[in-house]
N, C-alpha and C positions, 0 to 999 in steps of 0.2 A: 421349815414348816412345823407349827405345833398342832398336834391332834388331841383334842380332848372328847369326853363324852358330851353329847347333846344337852344332857340334863344340867351339867356344870355351868352351860352358858347362863342359863336362866331356867329356873324350875317352871315357869309358865310356858316355854316353848316345848316342853316334854310332855305337856298335858294334852288330853283330848280337847279339841277345840269345840266350842258350842257355836255352832253354825246358825245364822239366822234361818228361821222357818219360811219357806217359800211356799205360797199356796198353790195347789195343783187343781187345775179346772178339768172337766171332761170334755175336751175337744178332739174329736176324731176325724182326720182327713182321710180320703180313699184315693189312692194312686194305682190304676191299672187292676183293680180287684184287691189290692193290698191295703188293710186299714192301718193306719199309722197315728198314734197318740201324740198330742202336742199339747201337754199339760201346762206349759208356761208361754202359751200364746200371748197371754196378757202383757208380758214383759217386752213385746215388740212396740207397745205404745211408749214413746219416749217422753211425751207429754203429760202422762197420768201421774196423779199424786202417788199412787201405789207403786208406779215403778220409782219415782223418786225417793220414796221411803225405804224400799228395797235396796237402792244403790247407797243410801246413807247408812243403812245397817251393816252391809257388806264391807264397806269401807271402814267401819268403826273396828270390826273383827280384823281386818286385814292390817291396817296401820297400828292398831293395839300390839299385834303380834310383831310387826317389823319394828317397832319402837323398843321392844325388849331387847333386840339383838344388841349386845353392848358395844360392837365394833362399827355399827352402821354409820354413826356420825364420822368416824375416822375415814372410811371409805369414801364417803362424800367429799371430805377435805382433800384426799388423796385424788381424787378424781378432778376437783376444782384446780388442784396444783398443776396436774399434766395438762389439762384443758387451756389453761391460762396463758396463752401465747398469741401473738398477733397472726391472723389468718386472712389471706388475700385470695381473691379470683383472678384470673387471667384478664388483663385489660381488654377493651374493645375501642378501636380507634375510630372516631367519626369527627371528620374535618381537623380541626386543629387539636381536639380533645381525646385524652384517654379516659373512658369510663371503666371502674371496677369497683368491686365490694371490699369492704374490710372490716373485720370483727377485731376489736382490740385485744380481747381475750376472753372475758366472761359476759360481753354484751349479750342480752337476750336475742338480738336480731342484729345481722350485719348491716353497716351502714353504706350506703351508695355515694361514691365520690367521683370527681372528675378532675383532671389537671391538663394544663397546655403542655405538650410535649412529654417525652419520657422523664424528664427531671424537674417538672413544674411543680408548684406547690399545691398540693389538694385542697379542693374545696367540696363542702357538703352539697349533695344535691339532694338527698333526702335520708333522713334518720328515723326509721320505722320504730324506734324505741320510744320515741315522743308521741306515738299515735294511740297508745293505749296504757292504762296504769300498769298492768301485768305484765305488759311486753309482749302480748300473744297476737297482735296485729302484723302481720308479714307482707312484704313487698315481693309479689309473686311474678310480677310482669314488669319489664321495662324495656320498651320498644321506641326506638328513635324514628322519627320521619326521615326521609332521603336527604332533606337539606339540613337535618340536625336542629332545626328550629324549635321542634316540638316532640314530646314523647308521651307515649302511654303508659301510665303506671297502675298494675294491677294489685289490690289488697285482698287479703284473706283475713277474716276475723276469727279467732279461737280455735283455728285448727281446720274449719271447715274447708271444702272444695269450691263452695261458692266464692265468687270474686267480684268485685267493683272496680270498674275502670274509670280512672280519671286523667285529665290532659294537663301537662305541664309546659309552660313557655319557657324553653331553655335558655333563652337570652336574659331573663331575669329571675328564673328558677321559682316562679310563682305558679300556683295551680289556677287554672281556669275555672268556670262554672260547670263545665262538662262532666257528667257522671251517667255511668252505664251500670245497670244492675243485672243480676241473675245470669252472670257469666259463668259458663263451665265447659270444659273440654273445649279450650280455645286459645288462640293466640291474638296478636293484634297486627294486622298487616296492613300497612300504610299505601295508600295510592293518592297522589295529590294533595288535597285538602282534608283528608279523612282517612278512616281506616276500617277495615273490615273485622268482624268478629262473631263469636258464635254464642248463643244463648239458649236457655229454656223458658218457656212461658212460667210465669211466678206459680211456684207449687201450691197446689190445694192440700190442705192438712199441714202436717209436719214438714218445715223445710229441710230437715236433717234425716227423715226417712222416707218421705213420699217417692213414690217411682218417678223418674225424669224420663220424659217422652217428648217428641216434636222438637228436635234440635233444629234451630233456625239460624241463619247466616244473615247479618245486617250489614250497612254500611253507615257510619256515623261520621257526619261533617263537623269539623271543628266550630265551636260557637252555637251550636244548636242543642236542643233538648233530646232526651232518648225517644220521646214521644214522635220526633220528627225525623227518626233513623229509617232509612229505605230497607224494606226486606228484599233481599237478595236471593234467596233460595229457602225452601221448605218442602218436606215431602210427608204431609200429614197421613197420607195412606200407608207409610211405612214409619211409625213413631219411633222404632227403636233402632233408628239409624244414627249414626254420628256424621255431621256434615261439618267440617272444617276447611278454611281457606287460607292461601298464603299468597304473596305476591312475589314477582322475580324482583331482582335488584334494581332493574331499570323501570320498574313499575309498569311496564307494558302489558303484563299478563296476570290476571288472578286465576289462580289454581285451586279448584274446588275437589277435595277428596271425600268420598263417601264410603263409608263401611256399614257392614250388616250383620255385626257379631251376634245380635239377638237372635237371627236365624241360623246360628252357628257356622257363618263363613267368616274365615280367618283374613281375607283380604279386603281389597278396597276397588273403587272404580275412581276414574279422573276425568274431570271436565276444565276445559280452559275457556276463560274469558278474556278477549283481546280488548285492551282500552279503547273506548269509544264505541264498542259493540255492546249488543244487549243481549245476545244469546250465548250460552256456553256450549262450546263445541265438544263432543266425546273424543277423550283419547282411548280410554277403556271404560266401556259403557257397562259391560256385564261384571258384576261383582261376583268374584269367585275366592278360593283360598290363595290367590296370589296377590302380593302386594307391591305397590308402585309408589315411590316417593320421588318428587322434582327435586334436582339438585340445582339446576339454574336453566336459563334459556341462553341459546347461542343465536341472536337474530331470532328468527320464527321458529327455530327448532329448539328441542329441549332434551337436556340429559337426566336420565331416570336412573334410580337404584331400584332393581327388581329381583324378586326370587321366582319370576316365571319360568318354570322349567329348569331352575337353578337353585336348589335347597340352600346352597351357601351364598346365594346372591351374586349379582353381576351389576355392570353399568352399561346401560344402552343409551342410543340417540334416537330420538324420533324426529324424523324429517318430515316437516308439515307438509311441503309441496308435493311430496309423493305419498304420504300418509304410510311410511314404512319405517323400519326398525333397522337399526346397525349396532353391532356389538363394539362397544368401546373398551370395556374391561371385561373379559370373560370370566366365568366362573373358575375358581380355584379350589383346590383341597381345603384349604382354609377359609372359614366364613368371614364375609365383608363385614366389618363393623359399622361402616360409615363413609361417605365420600362427600366432599365438598370442593368449591371451586374458589380460589383465592389467588390474586396476582397473575391471573390466567394461567393459572395450574391446577391440576386435578388432584386433591390430596385423598389418599384412600387407606384406611385403617383395617387390618385383618387380626384375626384372633388365632394364634397357634398354641394349642393346649392351654387356652385361657389366659394368654398374655399377649399383649399388642405388639403388632408389628405395623409401621407406618412407611407409606411410600409416596412418591411424588411422579406424578404422569404429566405428558403434555395433553392438551385438550382432545388429541386423537386417539389417546391411550398408549402412547409410547412410553415406556418406562425410563425415567431420567435418574432417578437415585433412591435408596432407602434413607430414612431419617433414622439416625442410630440412637437408640434409647438407653438409658443407663443400665438396663437389666430387665428380668422377668417382673413385669409389672402392667400398670394400665395407663395408656396415654389417650388423652381427650383434649379436644380443642380443634385447631387447624383453620378455625374459622377466619374470614375476611371479605375484602371487596375485591372487585376486578383490578382495581388500581394499585392495590398493596404491594409492597416490595418486601413484606415480611408477615409471619403470622405468629401467634402465640399458642402454645400448648402446656397441659399440666401433665406432670408424670408422678405417679404414687405406687407404692406397693405395701406391703404388710409391715415391713420395717423402713419405709422410705416415706416421710412426710410429704405431702403434696408440694411439688416445686414447679414453679413457672420458667418455662423456657422460650427463648426468641429464636425462631428458624428464619435466617435470611434466605430469601429465595434465590438470589444471583450467586452467592458463594456456597449454597447449598450445605451451611453450617448451623448447627444449634450452639446457643450460649445460654447459661444459666441467667434470667431476668430477675428472679426474686425467689431466695431461699427462705424457708421458715426459720423463725428465730426460737429454736427448741434446745433445751438441754439434754434431750434424748440422744442416746448414743446407738445408732442403728447396729454397730459391730457387737454390741452386747446381746443381740437377738439374732434367731434363725428361722428361716423359713423352708421348709422342703415340700416338694410336690411328689405325692404318692398316686399310684393307680391300683385300684382295688377291685375285686372282682364282685358284681352283684349277684342276685339269686339266678339269673340266667346266663352267667358267665360274662356279661357285658363289662368292660374295664371303665371304671368311673374314677375321675380325677379328684384330688382334694389337696388342699393347702394346710400344712400343719405349722404353726407358729409358736415358738417358745423362747425362753431365754437360754442362752448358752449355758451348758453345764447340766441340763436336764436329764435325769436318769429314767430309763424305760423300766420301771419296776412295778408299774401298775398302781401307783399311789398319788399320781398327779391330778388335781381338780381340772376337768376338762370341760370345755363349752364346744359342743357339736352344732353347727349352724347350717341350716339349709333353707331352700326356696323351691325350685324344681317346678316352674310353671311360667306360661305366658311369654315363652320366648324371651325370657330375661336371664342374662349371664351374671353370676356372681364371680366379679373380676377382683384382683388384689387391691386392696386399698388400706391405707393407714387409718387407725383410729386412736387418737390420744387417750381415751378412756380405757382401752385395751391394754396400755402399757402397765398400769399399776397392777391390773390382774395378772399378767405375765410377770411380774416381779415378785408376786407372791407364789410362785412356782406353778402357775396356771398354764394350760395350754388351749390354743383356740384353734379350732379345726373347721375350715370352710369347704363343705362339700359340693360339687358341681354336678348336681342331678339331673336326669333326664326331665324333659319339659321345659328346659332352659334354652338357651340359644348358643351354648359353648361350643357345639359343632354342628351348627346349622339347624335348618328346618327339620332335617329328619331327626335330630336329637330332641327337638321340640316335640314332633309328632308322636315319638316313643313315650312320651309322658302325659298325653292328653286323653280326654274322654274316656274310651272304654280301655285303655292302656294306662290309666292314671296309677294303678298299682305298682307300676314300675318305679315310680318315684318313691314311694314308700319302702319298697324293696331295697332301693338304692341307699336310702337313708340308714335303714335297719343294718344292712351290709356294712356301712361306714362305722356303725357302733360297734359291730362284731369284730371288724378289722382293728380297730384301736384298742379293744380289749385283748384280743389274741397278740397283738404285737407289743402289748404290755406299756403302750402310751399311759394307759388308765385302765380302770376296773368299773364294773357296774355301780358300785357304791361311790365312785367319785366322777360319774359321767352325767353331764346336764345338757338338755338338748333346748334348742331355740330355734325360733322362726316367727316371722310377722307375715300377716295378711295371707296370701296363698301358703306361706311357711307356718302361719300359726295353724291353719288346716292339717298341714304336714305333721307338725307335733301332736295335735290332737288325735290324729289318726294313728301313729305308731304308738302312741301311749295305750291306745286301746288294743293293739295288735301284739305289741311285746314290752309290756309294762316293767318286766323283770329286768330288763336291760339298763334301764335308766334310774338314777337316783333323784334327779330333779328335772321338772319340765317347765318351759316359759311359752306358752302359746300366746302371742301377742296378736291383736286386732285380727283374729282369725276367722275364716269362713267356715263355721262350725255346723250350720244347718244347710245340708247340701241339697234339701229338697224345695227350699223357699228362698235361695239367695237372690234369684232373679225378681223378686217381689219387691226390692227396695231400691231407691235411687237409681243408679245405672248398674245394679247388679246384673241385669239381661245380658250385659256387655260381655260377661265372662262365660256365656253359654258356649261360645267358640271353642273354649278351652275345656270345660268341664262337662259339656252336655247338659241336658235338661230332663228334670224329673216329669215333664210333660211326655216325653218320649219313653215308651215301655221298655226298650233295650237299655236305654241310659239310666232309667230310674233304677233298674235293678242293680246296675254297678254304684250308683251313688248311694244308695240305701245301704249298700253292702260295706261301704267304708265311712260314710257321714260321721263326724266325731260325735255329734249329739245323740246319734241314734245307735250306737255301737258301745255305750258305757255300760260296762257289766255290774250287774246287781251283786254286791259284796266283793267287789274286786279290789285288789292290793295295787294301787297306784302310786307312782313316784310323787315326792313332794312337788306340788303344782301352785304356780302362782300365774293365773290368766292376767293379762293386762289388755285394757281397753280403755277409751276415752268419750265423754259425753258427746263431744262434737264430731265424732267419726261419721261423716257421711257418705263414705266410699264403701266400707265394710261396716255396716251400722252395727252398734254395741250390743244389739238384741242378740246377735250371734253368741257373743261372750256371756251375756246375761243368762240365756237359756241353757247353755253348755255348762256353766259354773253351777247353776241351780241343779241340773241333773247329776252332776258329778259329786256334789255333797248329799244328794238325796240317796243315790245308789251306793256310794262308797265312803262316805262320811265316816260311818261308823265303824267300817270294816278296815279301813286304812289306818295305819300307823303314822301316816304322814299328812301334814297340811294340804288342804285343798282349797286354796283362796283365790279371790279377784280382787285386782287393784283397779279401780276406776278413776282415771284422771279427770280433772274438770277444766272446761276452757281450752282443751286441746283435741286434737284430731287423729287422723291416721298415722301420724308421725307427731313427736312431740312438737308443740307450737312455740317453744322458746328453749334457749339453753340451759336455765334453770331447772324446768321441767324435765329436760333430757338426762341432766346429771342426777337429778334425785330419783328418776326411774332407774337409772343405771346403777347407782348406790343400792337402791332396795334390791336390784336383781342379784347383785354380788353378795349382798348381806343375807339374802334368803338361801342362796346356793351354798355357802360356806357354813352358816348355821346348822343347815340339813345334812352336810356332810360331816360334821362334827370337827370342822376347823375353825381356826381363828384367824382373822385378818390382821397381820403384824404392823 
């Protein structure tokens, strides 16, 4: 690794940046007697000319800065090379066909294929790359009817969460005239000659920012228009509820799930509609913090996965005749990741210190065997139908590219079905799991990955990544674009913070609402551990996180800026007082709380990234990333945060404080090329600000 002065890279990088001037307006909100200024409220209008000009001006500064980094193009080429190999999904069997996705290497979107039998010749079902000139239209849903004769295909444009559903004739692979619009938070659940789906009324105002309310369930019959769709369920009196519906494999039951996260409840209620009947019957009518998910029906009974009085979750059987519950898989010390029925067996996956364990049970809950996995990593899949004799699953880890296995139910054995065609050598890299103490003494797990031969001398460029929220676990996974970074002597650290699901609901609850500071303390403690143990130093440490993880990065930058050299808050929730005012942001109240509540406002205001930037502060080199079509965490969060950061710390900070705004992209990169460009810019920004050269 070559270390040089930043000024030697390019004189322009070492100079003070001339940030665009951002107009401040005199806007004051009052929360529970506290007056809060919001001088950049105008940036919330994503359709205004003023906001458009501001985005253009910010991008000109940012991309001018990035383009001066002499090794940026080499990084992009290295990432392209690492990413350029065929990538497959696990196949799904339906009738005589196996359906799967494949990306040849650098295609913007994976192509959907099918073939007859395991060794048949693949034929293209749909190539999303042909749907838009820039490759940003994605295939988001593919749902086959029970007989396999039709399929619902869902499409998203430019990274938006809005979807449009169409129907394909699977005999001819031609699209029918059916079109369903304004679909969001939905699947496609077939029953007979049509399917259930969930949608919102067409939004008033900005389609990418307006609040989404009154989630409705409809039934669409093949060959009809959307105007003819039958309204199945809505609850206009409770507009901030999600209503989603699924059907059992035999299509005898439709299962309606209703959640009320807008009122801070983390669970859901369940109703069942039997085929031929007109009234939903409640299984769990009251919506509490307990979650229920139907696995499958067994006749008129149902298998459920639930965390009711079981923070690590369990599997229950609901006996319809007696309206009683029976435990099938009791709660274990390890969290239940998921359960499914295939080949008349119950497959269940658990997490042991953030690594997968998979087991096969009889339908009554008798353990039959464990599915042996290659090591400490993540296994997913195990789905299928009752008549199947095998299932597929995918296994991956930090130094183990996703590999598809076929598990034979009768012999209880797994075999590799498809290995990735990569030149990467797993034996050249190493992952260790550590447990470090947080501020309150809680042991927090983290995975540390690097190339063998790494010396713990404090000089290694390191990325510390975190999330810590919404009951989401950061599990071991392979990233081809991470390998070139490791080859440059980099270290990648993934911290499993509280707020996630790594150790069940109790772990989640320790990072929610009034306890959110635990998450930030966990992340800060990870940085302190890495520095103390000489994996890296403050001058070589970058922090990164997206969405809720962007909030994490923005918060710890305010609380401990001296710990980090570089920061990447991506698509972050930065205004904790107004997040519930946009699209489906109200859905996050169950995790964050709300500024409408006096006690919760006090906590939110104390850590909200936007509201805690210090005047004259010394901040790490920062590149905020967002996108114009992000309608999940609207870009106004990042716009207002970047404007405030530049206004308060732009002159006092020796480091660049930039925002990179992608176009025709959303909450994640909308195609492969954009993902590679973004990652190349991140590595280039990091290395140049650490005084390093990418060789």
